[in-house]
LUMPA-540786 format. One record per residue: residue number from 1; x, y, z of N, C-alpha, C in turn. Coordinates in nm, 3 decimals, always signed. Example, Ala and Ser with C-alpha at 12.3 -4.5 7.8 and 13.67 -1.06 7.14 Angstrom:
BEGIN
<r k="1" n_east="+1.319" n_north="-0.569" n_up="+0.780" ca_east="+1.230" ca_north="-0.450" ca_up="+0.780" c_east="+1.320" c_north="-0.330" c_up="+0.780"/>
<r k="2" n_east="+1.285" n_north="-0.225" n_up="+0.708" ca_east="+1.367" ca_north="-0.106" ca_up="+0.714" c_east="+1.290" c_north="+0.003" c_up="+0.787"/>
end
This chain:
BEGIN
<r k="1" n_east="+0.084" n_north="-0.117" n_up="+0.000" ca_east="+0.000" ca_north="+0.000" ca_up="+0.000" c_east="+0.088" c_north="+0.123" c_up="+0.000"/>
<r k="2" n_east="+0.055" n_north="+0.222" n_up="-0.083" ca_east="+0.134" ca_north="+0.343" ca_up="-0.096" c_east="+0.070" c_north="+0.454" c_up="-0.014"/>
<r k="3" n_east="+0.137" n_north="+0.498" n_up="+0.092" ca_east="+0.086" ca_north="+0.604" ca_up="+0.177" c_east="+0.152" c_north="+0.737" c_up="+0.146"/>
<r k="4" n_east="+0.207" n_north="+0.755" n_up="+0.025" ca_east="+0.281" ca_north="+0.876" ca_up="-0.005" c_east="+0.191" c_north="+0.997" c_up="-0.025"/>
<r k="5" n_east="+0.063" n_north="+0.980" n_up="-0.051" ca_east="-0.030" ca_north="+1.091" ca_up="-0.064" c_east="-0.045" c_north="+1.157" c_up="+0.073"/>
<r k="6" n_east="-0.019" n_north="+1.288" n_up="+0.081" ca_east="-0.021" ca_north="+1.356" ca_up="+0.209" c_east="-0.154" c_north="+1.348" c_up="+0.281"/>
<r k="7" n_east="-0.263" n_north="+1.329" n_up="+0.208" ca_east="-0.393" ca_north="+1.323" ca_up="+0.273" c_east="-0.416" c_north="+1.191" c_up="+0.345"/>
<r k="8" n_east="-0.335" n_north="+1.090" n_up="+0.316" ca_east="-0.355" ca_north="+0.961" ca_up="+0.382" c_east="-0.230" c_north="+0.916" c_up="+0.459"/>
<r k="9" n_east="-0.126" n_north="+0.996" n_up="+0.460" ca_east="+0.002" ca_north="+0.953" ca_up="+0.515" c_east="+0.043" c_north="+1.039" c_up="+0.633"/>
<r k="10" n_east="+0.080" n_north="+0.977" n_up="+0.740" ca_east="+0.137" ca_north="+1.047" ca_up="+0.853" c_east="+0.287" c_north="+1.023" c_up="+0.850"/>
<r k="11" n_east="+0.366" n_north="+1.126" n_up="+0.865" ca_east="+0.511" ca_north="+1.107" ca_up="+0.863" c_east="+0.559" c_north="+1.022" c_up="+0.979"/>
<r k="12" n_east="+0.472" n_north="+1.000" n_up="+1.078" ca_east="+0.508" ca_north="+0.915" ca_up="+1.191" c_east="+0.507" c_north="+0.767" c_up="+1.154"/>
<r k="13" n_east="+0.440" n_north="+0.731" n_up="+1.044" ca_east="+0.430" ca_north="+0.591" ca_up="+1.005" c_east="+0.568" c_north="+0.534" c_up="+0.980"/>
<r k="14" n_east="+0.605" n_north="+0.435" n_up="+1.058" ca_east="+0.736" ca_north="+0.373" ca_up="+1.043" c_east="+0.843" c_north="+0.437" c_up="+1.129"/>
<r k="15" n_east="+0.814" n_north="+0.551" n_up="+1.189" ca_east="+0.908" ca_north="+0.616" ca_up="+1.279" c_east="+0.883" c_north="+0.562" c_up="+1.420"/>
<r k="16" n_east="+0.962" n_north="+0.605" n_up="+1.514" ca_east="+0.946" ca_north="+0.557" ca_up="+1.650" c_east="+0.863" c_north="+0.655" c_up="+1.733"/>
<r k="17" n_east="+0.745" n_north="+0.689" n_up="+1.683" ca_east="+0.654" ca_north="+0.777" ca_up="+1.755" c_east="+0.552" c_north="+0.694" c_up="+1.831"/>
<r k="18" n_east="+0.495" n_north="+0.755" n_up="+1.935" ca_east="+0.397" ca_north="+0.686" ca_up="+2.018" c_east="+0.265" c_north="+0.662" c_up="+1.942"/>
<r k="19" n_east="+0.225" n_north="+0.759" n_up="+1.856" ca_east="+0.099" ca_north="+0.747" ca_up="+1.783" c_east="+0.119" c_north="+0.775" c_up="+1.635"/>
<r k="20" n_east="+0.037" n_north="+0.710" n_up="+1.552" ca_east="+0.035" ca_north="+0.730" ca_up="+1.408" c_east="-0.111" c_north="+0.752" c_up="+1.368"/>
<r k="21" n_east="-0.135" n_north="+0.845" n_up="+1.276" ca_east="-0.270" ca_north="+0.873" ca_up="+1.228" c_east="-0.274" c_north="+0.850" c_up="+1.077"/>
<r k="22" n_east="-0.372" n_north="+0.773" n_up="+1.032" ca_east="-0.392" ca_north="+0.748" ca_up="+0.889" c_east="-0.537" c_north="+0.774" c_up="+0.854"/>
<r k="23" n_east="-0.560" n_north="+0.809" n_up="+0.726" ca_east="-0.697" ca_north="+0.821" ca_up="+0.676" c_east="-0.713" c_north="+0.727" c_up="+0.558"/>
<r k="24" n_east="-0.825" n_north="+0.658" n_up="+0.556" ca_east="-0.860" ca_north="+0.568" ca_up="+0.446" c_east="-0.998" c_north="+0.610" c_up="+0.397"/>
<r k="25" n_east="-1.013" n_north="+0.624" n_up="+0.266" ca_east="-1.143" ca_north="+0.658" ca_up="+0.209" c_east="-1.212" c_north="+0.530" c_up="+0.169"/>
<r k="26" n_east="-1.329" n_north="+0.506" n_up="+0.229" ca_east="-1.409" ca_north="+0.389" ca_up="+0.197" c_east="-1.513" c_north="+0.429" c_up="+0.094"/>
<r k="27" n_east="-1.520" n_north="+0.354" n_up="-0.013" ca_east="-1.615" ca_north="+0.382" ca_up="-0.119" c_east="-1.732" c_north="+0.286" c_up="-0.108"/>
<r k="28" n_east="-1.851" n_north="+0.340" n_up="-0.090" ca_east="-1.971" ca_north="+0.258" ca_up="-0.082" c_east="-2.005" c_north="+0.202" c_up="-0.220"/>
<r k="29" n_east="-2.052" n_north="+0.079" n_up="-0.221" ca_east="-2.096" ca_north="+0.018" ca_up="-0.347" c_east="-2.218" c_north="+0.091" c_up="-0.399"/>
<r k="30" n_east="-2.226" n_north="+0.106" n_up="-0.530" ca_east="-2.344" ca_north="+0.171" ca_up="-0.589" c_east="-2.467" c_north="+0.085" c_up="-0.569"/>
<r k="31" n_east="-2.455" n_north="-0.045" n_up="-0.593" ca_east="-2.566" ca_north="-0.138" ca_up="-0.573" c_east="-2.537" c_north="-0.224" c_up="-0.452"/>
<r k="32" n_east="-2.634" n_north="-0.244" n_up="-0.370" ca_east="-2.615" ca_north="-0.326" ca_up="-0.250" c_east="-2.565" c_north="-0.242" c_up="-0.135"/>
<r k="33" n_east="-2.518" n_north="-0.309" n_up="-0.033" ca_east="-2.470" ca_north="-0.238" ca_up="+0.085" c_east="-2.327" c_north="-0.276" c_up="+0.114"/>
<r k="34" n_east="-2.263" n_north="-0.199" n_up="+0.197" ca_east="-2.127" ca_north="-0.228" ca_up="+0.239" c_east="-2.024" c_north="-0.153" c_up="+0.157"/>
<r k="35" n_east="-1.902" n_north="-0.160" n_up="+0.201" ca_east="-1.793" ca_north="-0.089" ca_up="+0.135" c_east="-1.733" c_north="-0.174" c_up="+0.026"/>
<r k="36" n_east="-1.693" n_north="-0.109" n_up="-0.081" ca_east="-1.632" ca_north="-0.179" ca_up="-0.192" c_east="-1.483" c_north="-0.202" c_up="-0.174"/>
<r k="37" n_east="-1.421" n_north="-0.146" n_up="-0.069" ca_east="-1.278" ca_north="-0.160" ca_up="-0.052" c_east="-1.236" c_north="-0.181" c_up="+0.093"/>
<r k="38" n_east="-1.304" n_north="-0.270" n_up="+0.163" ca_east="-1.267" ca_north="-0.299" ca_up="+0.302" c_east="-1.127" c_north="-0.359" c_up="+0.313"/>
<r k="39" n_east="-1.079" n_north="-0.423" n_up="+0.208" ca_east="-0.944" ca_north="-0.479" ca_up="+0.214" c_east="-0.840" c_north="-0.368" c_up="+0.226"/>
<r k="40" n_east="-0.867" n_north="-0.251" n_up="+0.172" ca_east="-0.775" ca_north="-0.137" ca_up="+0.188" c_east="-0.764" c_north="-0.096" c_up="+0.334"/>
<r k="41" n_east="-0.877" n_north="-0.093" n_up="+0.403" ca_east="-0.879" ca_north="-0.062" ca_up="+0.545" c_east="-0.807" c_north="-0.171" c_up="+0.624"/>
<r k="42" n_east="-0.835" n_north="-0.295" n_up="+0.591" ca_east="-0.771" ca_north="-0.409" ca_up="+0.657" c_east="-0.619" c_north="-0.405" c_up="+0.637"/>
<r k="43" n_east="-0.575" n_north="-0.373" n_up="+0.516" ca_east="-0.432" ca_north="-0.365" ca_up="+0.487" c_east="-0.365" c_north="-0.254" c_up="+0.567"/>
<r k="44" n_east="-0.431" n_north="-0.140" n_up="+0.580" ca_east="-0.375" ca_north="-0.029" ca_up="+0.658" c_east="-0.355" c_north="-0.070" c_up="+0.803"/>
<r k="45" n_east="-0.452" n_north="-0.140" n_up="+0.860" ca_east="-0.443" ca_north="-0.185" ca_up="+0.999" c_east="-0.331" c_north="-0.288" c_up="+1.014"/>
<r k="46" n_east="-0.326" n_north="-0.385" n_up="+0.924" ca_east="-0.223" ca_north="-0.489" ca_up="+0.932" c_east="-0.083" c_north="-0.435" c_up="+0.907"/>
<r k="47" n_east="-0.070" n_north="-0.336" n_up="+0.817" ca_east="+0.062" ca_north="-0.275" ca_up="+0.792" c_east="+0.116" c_north="-0.208" c_up="+0.918"/>
<r k="48" n_east="+0.028" n_north="-0.139" n_up="+0.991" ca_east="+0.072" ca_north="-0.073" ca_up="+1.114" c_east="+0.099" c_north="-0.175" c_up="+1.224"/>
<r k="49" n_east="+0.023" n_north="-0.283" n_up="+1.228" ca_east="+0.047" ca_north="-0.389" ca_up="+1.328" c_east="+0.185" c_north="-0.450" c_up="+1.308"/>
<r k="50" n_east="+0.227" n_north="-0.467" n_up="+1.182" ca_east="+0.361" ca_north="-0.520" ca_up="+1.153" c_east="+0.470" c_north="-0.428" c_up="+1.205"/>
<r k="51" n_east="+0.440" n_north="-0.297" n_up="+1.214" ca_east="+0.536" ca_north="-0.198" ca_up="+1.261" c_east="+0.532" c_north="-0.182" c_up="+1.413"/>
<r k="52" n_east="+0.446" n_north="-0.259" n_up="+1.480" ca_east="+0.438" ca_north="-0.254" ca_up="+1.626" c_east="+0.333" c_north="-0.161" c_up="+1.682"/>
<r k="53" n_east="+0.233" n_north="-0.127" n_up="+1.600" ca_east="+0.124" ca_north="-0.040" ca_up="+1.645" c_east="-0.004" c_north="-0.121" c_up="+1.657"/>
<r k="54" n_east="-0.092" n_north="-0.076" n_up="+1.747" ca_east="-0.225" ca_north="-0.135" ca_up="+1.757" c_east="-0.326" c_north="-0.025" c_up="+1.730"/>
<r k="55" n_east="-0.441" n_north="-0.063" n_up="+1.676" ca_east="-0.546" ca_north="+0.033" ca_up="+1.649" c_east="-0.602" c_north="+0.083" c_up="+1.781"/>
<r k="56" n_east="-0.593" n_north="+0.212" n_up="+1.803" ca_east="-0.640" ca_north="+0.273" ca_up="+1.927" c_east="-0.782" c_north="+0.329" c_up="+1.909"/>
<r k="57" n_east="-0.805" n_north="+0.404" n_up="+1.800" ca_east="-0.933" ca_north="+0.469" ca_up="+1.778" c_east="-0.961" c_north="+0.475" c_up="+1.628"/>
<r k="58" n_east="-1.087" n_north="+0.462" n_up="+1.591" ca_east="-1.126" ca_north="+0.483" ca_up="+1.453" c_east="-1.253" c_north="+0.569" c_up="+1.453"/>
<r k="59" n_east="-1.254" n_north="+0.671" n_up="+1.369" ca_east="-1.371" ca_north="+0.755" ca_up="+1.353" c_east="-1.402" c_north="+0.765" c_up="+1.204"/>
<r k="60" n_east="-1.526" n_north="+0.792" n_up="+1.173" ca_east="-1.566" ca_north="+0.805" ca_up="+1.034" c_east="-1.646" c_north="+0.933" c_up="+1.014"/>
<r k="61" n_east="-1.639" n_north="+0.984" n_up="+0.892" ca_east="-1.722" ca_north="+1.098" ca_up="+0.854" c_east="-1.762" c_north="+1.080" c_up="+0.709"/>
<r k="62" n_east="-1.878" n_north="+1.130" n_up="+0.675" ca_east="-1.929" ca_north="+1.117" ca_up="+0.540" c_east="-1.857" c_north="+1.216" c_up="+0.450"/>
<r k="63" n_east="-1.795" n_north="+1.163" n_up="+0.344" ca_east="-1.721" ca_north="+1.246" ca_up="+0.251" c_east="-1.803" c_north="+1.288" c_up="+0.131"/>
<r k="64" n_east="-1.930" n_north="+1.251" n_up="+0.126" ca_east="-2.016" ca_north="+1.288" ca_up="+0.015" c_east="-2.002" c_north="+1.194" c_up="-0.102"/>
<r k="65" n_east="-2.062" n_north="+1.230" n_up="-0.213" ca_east="-2.063" ca_north="+1.145" ca_up="-0.332" c_east="-1.967" c_north="+1.199" c_up="-0.435"/>
<r k="66" n_east="-1.914" n_north="+1.112" n_up="-0.517" ca_east="-1.821" ca_north="+1.149" ca_up="-0.624" c_east="-1.888" c_north="+1.142" c_up="-0.760"/>
<r k="67" n_east="-2.011" n_north="+1.177" n_up="-0.771" ca_east="-2.074" ca_north="+1.177" ca_up="-0.902" c_east="-2.194" c_north="+1.084" c_up="-0.909"/>
<r k="68" n_east="-2.249" n_north="+1.076" n_up="-1.028" ca_east="-2.373" ca_north="+1.003" ca_up="-1.051" c_east="-2.365" c_north="+0.856" c_up="-1.011"/>
<r k="69" n_east="-2.263" n_north="+0.786" n_up="-1.056" ca_east="-2.253" ca_north="+0.642" ca_up="-1.026" c_east="-2.139" c_north="+0.611" c_up="-0.929"/>
<r k="70" n_east="-2.089" n_north="+0.712" n_up="-0.861" ca_east="-1.971" ca_north="+0.692" ca_up="-0.777" c_east="-1.996" c_north="+0.633" c_up="-0.641"/>
<r k="71" n_east="-2.118" n_north="+0.642" n_up="-0.590" ca_east="-2.143" ca_north="+0.596" ca_up="-0.454" c_east="-2.089" c_north="+0.695" c_up="-0.353"/>
<r k="72" n_east="-2.125" n_north="+0.677" n_up="-0.227" ca_east="-2.080" ca_north="+0.766" ca_up="-0.121" c_east="-1.937" c_north="+0.736" c_up="-0.081"/>
<r k="73" n_east="-1.872" n_north="+0.836" n_up="-0.023" ca_east="-1.737" ca_north="+0.821" ca_up="+0.029" c_east="-1.742" c_north="+0.843" c_up="+0.180"/>
<r k="74" n_east="-1.675" n_north="+0.756" n_up="+0.253" ca_east="-1.665" ca_north="+0.769" ca_up="+0.398" c_east="-1.517" c_north="+0.779" c_up="+0.432"/>
<r k="75" n_east="-1.480" n_north="+0.884" n_up="+0.506" ca_east="-1.342" ca_north="+0.901" ca_up="+0.550" c_east="-1.326" c_north="+0.831" c_up="+0.684"/>
<r k="76" n_east="-1.238" n_north="+0.735" n_up="+0.691" ca_east="-1.206" ca_north="+0.668" ca_up="+0.816" c_east="-1.072" c_north="+0.721" c_up="+0.864"/>
<r k="77" n_east="-1.070" n_north="+0.777" n_up="+0.984" ca_east="-0.946" ca_north="+0.825" ca_up="+1.045" c_east="-0.908" c_north="+0.725" c_up="+1.154"/>
<r k="78" n_east="-0.789" n_north="+0.669" n_up="+1.140" ca_east="-0.741" ca_north="+0.566" ca_up="+1.230" c_east="-0.625" c_north="+0.618" c_up="+1.314"/>
<r k="79" n_east="-0.632" n_north="+0.599" n_up="+1.444" ca_east="-0.523" ca_north="+0.635" ca_up="+1.533" c_east="-0.463" c_north="+0.507" c_up="+1.587"/>
<r k="80" n_east="-0.333" n_north="+0.491" n_up="+1.566" ca_east="-0.261" ca_north="+0.372" ca_up="+1.612" c_east="-0.168" c_north="+0.411" c_up="+1.726"/>
<r k="81" n_east="-0.155" n_north="+0.321" n_up="+1.823" ca_east="-0.068" ca_north="+0.344" ca_up="+1.938" c_east="+0.045" c_north="+0.242" c_up="+1.935"/>
<r k="82" n_east="+0.166" n_north="+0.289" n_up="+1.960" ca_east="+0.283" ca_north="+0.200" ca_up="+1.964" c_east="+0.268" c_north="+0.102" c_up="+2.080"/>
<r k="83" n_east="+0.291" n_north="-0.025" n_up="+2.052" ca_east="+0.286" ca_north="-0.128" ca_up="+2.156" c_east="+0.428" c_north="-0.147" c_up="+2.209"/>
<r k="84" n_east="+0.445" n_north="-0.132" n_up="+2.339" ca_east="+0.580" ca_north="-0.146" ca_up="+2.398" c_east="+0.613" c_north="-0.288" c_up="+2.430"/>
end
């Protein structure tokens, strides 16, 4: 996963900081329910776990729609805490 986009990347990721903050945009499916990219969220959590962080807090906010057939966008902000 590439976290180089400043809107989704915390410079603390991979450093020896106590907390890391990441944002993942979840795209709702146009038809049916649920997110179309939960594996992206899962990968973000597992990537930080490999670096010695645990998920501390997750919050979401509605990011609106990206057009006629785009479905809704939900911004998930994840706070990870370094495990000692």
